[in-house]
C-alpha positions in Angstrom: -77.9 46.9 40.1 -78.3 43.1 40.2 -75.4 40.9 41.5 -75.1 39.3 38.0 -74.8 42.7 36.2 -72.0 43.7 38.8 -70.2 40.5 38.1 -70.2 41.1 34.4 -69.0 44.7 34.9 -66.1 43.4 37.2 -65.2 40.7 34.6 -65.0 43.3 31.8 -62.9 45.7 33.9 -60.4 43.0 34.7 -60.0 42.3 31.0 -59.5 46.1 30.2 -62.5 46.4 27.9 -63.2 49.9 26.6 -66.1 52.0 27.7 -67.9 51.4 24.4 -67.6 47.7 24.8 -69.0 47.9 28.5 -72.1 49.8 27.0 -72.6 47.5 24.1 -72.3 44.3 26.1 -74.5 45.4 29.0 -77.2 46.8 26.6 -77.3 43.4 24.8 -77.6 41.3 28.0 -80.3 43.8 29.3 -82.2 43.3 26.0 -82.0 39.5 26.6 -83.3 39.7 30.1 -86.2 42.1 29.2 -87.2 39.8 26.2 -87.7 36.8 28.6 -88.7 38.7 31.7 -86.2 36.9 33.9 -82.5 36.6 34.7 -80.2 35.3 31.9 -78.8 32.7 34.4 -82.2 30.9 34.1 -82.3 30.6 30.3 -81.7 27.4 28.4 -79.7 26.8 25.2 -83.0 26.6 23.2 -84.2 29.9 24.5 -80.9 31.5 23.6 -81.1 30.1 20.1 -84.7 31.5 19.8 -83.4 34.9 20.9 -80.6 35.0 18.3 -83.1 33.9 15.6 -85.5 36.8 16.7 -82.6 39.3 16.3 -81.7 38.1 12.9 -85.1 37.4 11.4 -87.8 39.4 13.1 -85.7 42.5 13.9 -83.5 42.1 10.7 -80.4 43.4 12.6 -77.2 43.6 10.6 -74.4 41.1 10.8 -72.3 43.3 12.9 -74.9 44.1 15.4 -75.8 40.3 15.8 -72.1 39.6 16.4 -72.1 42.1 19.2 -75.1 40.5 20.8 -73.5 37.1 20.3 -70.2 38.1 21.8 -71.9 39.8 24.7 -74.0 36.8 25.6 -71.2 34.4 25.0 -69.0 36.5 27.4 -71.7 36.4 30.1 -72.2 32.6 30.0 -68.5 31.6 29.6 -66.7 34.2 31.7 -69.2 35.2 34.3 -71.5 32.2 34.7 -68.7 29.8 34.0 -70.3 27.6 31.5 -67.9 24.9 30.2 -68.9 25.7 26.6 -71.3 27.9 24.7 -72.8 25.6 22.1 -75.6 27.8 20.8 -76.5 27.1 17.1 -76.7 30.4 15.3 -76.0 31.4 11.7 -74.7 34.9 11.5 -76.2 37.1 8.8 -73.7 37.8 5.9 -71.6 41.0 6.4 -72.5 43.6 3.8 -69.5 44.6 1.7 -69.7 48.3 0.7 -67.4 50.6 -1.2 -66.7 53.8 0.9 -67.8 57.0 -0.6 -64.7 59.0 -1.3 -64.7 62.8 -1.3 -62.9 64.8 -3.9 -60.4 67.6 -3.0 -63.0 70.2 -4.1 -65.6 68.7 -1.8 -63.1 68.6 1.0 -62.3 72.3 0.5 -66.0 73.3 0.5 -66.5 71.5 3.7 -63.6 73.3 5.4 -64.7 76.6 4.1 -68.3 76.1 5.2 -67.1 75.5 8.8 -66.8 79.1 10.1 -65.5 78.3 13.6 -61.6 78.2 13.5 -61.3 75.5 16.1 -63.9 73.2 14.4 -62.2 73.8 11.1 -58.8 72.8 12.6 -60.4 69.8 14.1 -61.7 68.7 10.6 -58.5 69.4 9.0 -56.7 67.3 11.5 -59.1 64.5 11.1 -58.9 64.6 7.4 -55.2 65.2 7.0 -54.3 62.3 9.4 -57.2 59.9 8.8 -58.3 59.8 12.5 -61.4 58.7 14.2 -63.6 61.2 16.0 -62.7 59.6 19.3 -59.0 60.1 18.5 -58.9 63.6 17.1 -60.8 65.1 20.1 -58.0 63.7 22.4 -55.0 65.1 20.5 -52.7 67.0 22.9 -50.0 69.5 22.0 -47.4 67.2 23.4 -48.6 64.5 20.9 -47.4 66.7 18.0 -43.8 66.0 16.8 -43.0 69.0 14.6 -39.3 68.1 14.1 -40.2 64.6 12.6 -43.6 65.6 11.2 -45.5 62.9 13.2 -48.6 62.8 15.4 -48.9 60.4 18.3 -52.2 58.7 18.7 -52.5 57.3 22.2 -54.9 54.4 22.9 -56.9 54.4 19.8 -59.2 51.6 18.8 -58.1 48.3 20.3 -56.1 50.3 23.0 -53.2 50.7 20.6 -50.7 53.6 20.1 -49.7 54.5 16.7 -47.8 57.3 14.8 -49.4 59.1 11.7 -47.7 61.5 9.4 -48.2 65.3 9.5 -47.9 67.1 6.2 -46.1 70.5 6.2 -49.3 72.4 5.5 -51.1 70.7 8.3 -48.2 71.2 10.7 -48.1 74.9 9.9 -51.9 75.3 10.4 -51.6 73.5 13.8 -48.9 76.0 14.8 -51.2 78.9 13.8 -54.0 77.4 15.7 -51.9 77.0 18.8 -50.7 80.6 18.6 -54.4 81.7 18.9 -55.8 79.4 21.4 -52.9 78.2 23.4 -54.7 75.1 24.7 -53.2 74.0 28.0 -53.9 70.3 27.6 -56.1 69.0 24.9 -55.6 70.6 21.4 -59.4 71.0 21.0 -60.9 72.0 24.4 -64.5 72.3 25.1 -66.0 75.8 25.1 -65.1 77.7 28.2 -64.0 74.5 30.0 -60.4 73.5 30.4 -60.9 69.8 29.3 -60.8 68.1 26.0 -63.7 68.1 23.6 -66.0 65.1 24.1 -66.9 62.8 21.2 -70.6 63.8 21.1 -70.4 67.5 20.1 -67.3 66.9 17.8 -69.3 65.9 14.7 -71.9 68.7 15.2 -69.4 71.6 15.3 -70.3 72.7 12.0 -73.1 72.6 9.4 -71.3 69.7 7.5 -71.7 67.1 10.4 -73.1 64.3 8.3 -69.9 63.9 6.3 -67.5 63.7 9.3 -68.1 60.1 10.3 -66.3 57.0 9.2 -66.8 57.8 5.6 -64.8 61.0 6.0 -62.0 59.2 7.7 -61.9 56.5 5.0 -62.0 59.1 2.3 -59.2 61.0 4.1 -56.9 57.9 4.2 -57.7 56.9 0.6 -57.3 60.4 -0.9 -54.1 61.0 1.0 -52.7 57.7 -0.4 -53.4 58.8 -3.9 -52.4 62.4 -3.9 -51.3 65.0 -1.2 -53.7 67.5 0.1 -53.2 71.1 -1.4 -53.3 74.2 0.6 -56.7 75.8 0.7 -57.2 79.1 -1.2 -57.9 81.2 1.8 -58.1 84.4 -0.4 -61.1 83.0 -2.2 -62.5 81.8 1.0 -62.3 85.2 2.6 -64.2 86.7 -0.4 -66.9 84.1 -0.1 -67.5 85.1 3.4 -67.7 88.8 2.5 -64.3 90.0 3.8 -63.0 93.0 2.0 -59.7 93.2 4.0 -57.7 90.7 1.9 -55.4 92.5 -0.4 -54.9 91.3 -4.1 -51.5 90.3 -3.3 -52.3 88.1 -0.3 -50.8 84.6 -0.4 -53.2 81.8 -1.2 -52.4 79.5 1.7 -53.0 82.1 4.5 -56.2 83.5 5.7 -56.3 87.2 6.7 -56.3 88.4 10.3 -59.7 90.1 9.9 -61.4 86.8 9.0 -59.8 84.6 11.6 -57.2 86.3 13.6 -54.2 84.4 12.5 -50.9 86.0 13.8 -47.8 86.9 11.7 -45.0 84.4 11.1 -42.9 86.2 13.6 -45.5 85.7 16.3 -45.7 82.0 15.4 -42.1 81.4 16.2 -42.3 82.8 19.7 -42.7 80.0 22.3 -44.6 77.6 20.0 -44.0 74.0 21.4 -45.0 72.3 18.2 
């Protein structure tokens, strides 16, 4: 590790930058150094302007990516190398305005039914019902769930900010059933056979519907929740779709049978549940 890279890391740590910001800024500065084949401290303003033109014109990077590179390079020269100013002339590409693709309630129901793993399904339900980011839902803990007030506490989300989100009665009941099965000691969605929270990387790939669980899923969740509340899933129909014959004709529509998923009875739910 070069002294300049260590200085930049120390400067970002002092300001409390997130791990993602560390990775993005270091990657941007490393790309700049590799492009010219020498240390960024030896570059001139004209060379920096040529670098930004290369990113926007030749590589055709999006506006958001160019802003990340610009912010990283500016941070290096102003905060680390102590330049009095950063007068690099650069026109940012226009930010594209896109309307997010919203999922219907039927589509959401099919996504949840297609996910056969109970833990992954509960993760998707929580992500959809509360409009959470993947990095937030994998770090949800049992103590963050306030069942009395119907709230979920999100600690240190994007921008290192805490916030409270609303839990619907149906989602709260599903979380209580989930806790009765798994009894997670710390994180609500621990990694397989390991007593630690699930990481961000395997969370979207937990089921076969991974491509729809990114930012569009979260935006769709927030938009749909503002328009209409989420209805309980017809678990009786879901059981039949999976080939289960144990569900009786009089089974309630909002509870899946013990043969399919092993949900306990309501009496068992009330014994020692901290939620």
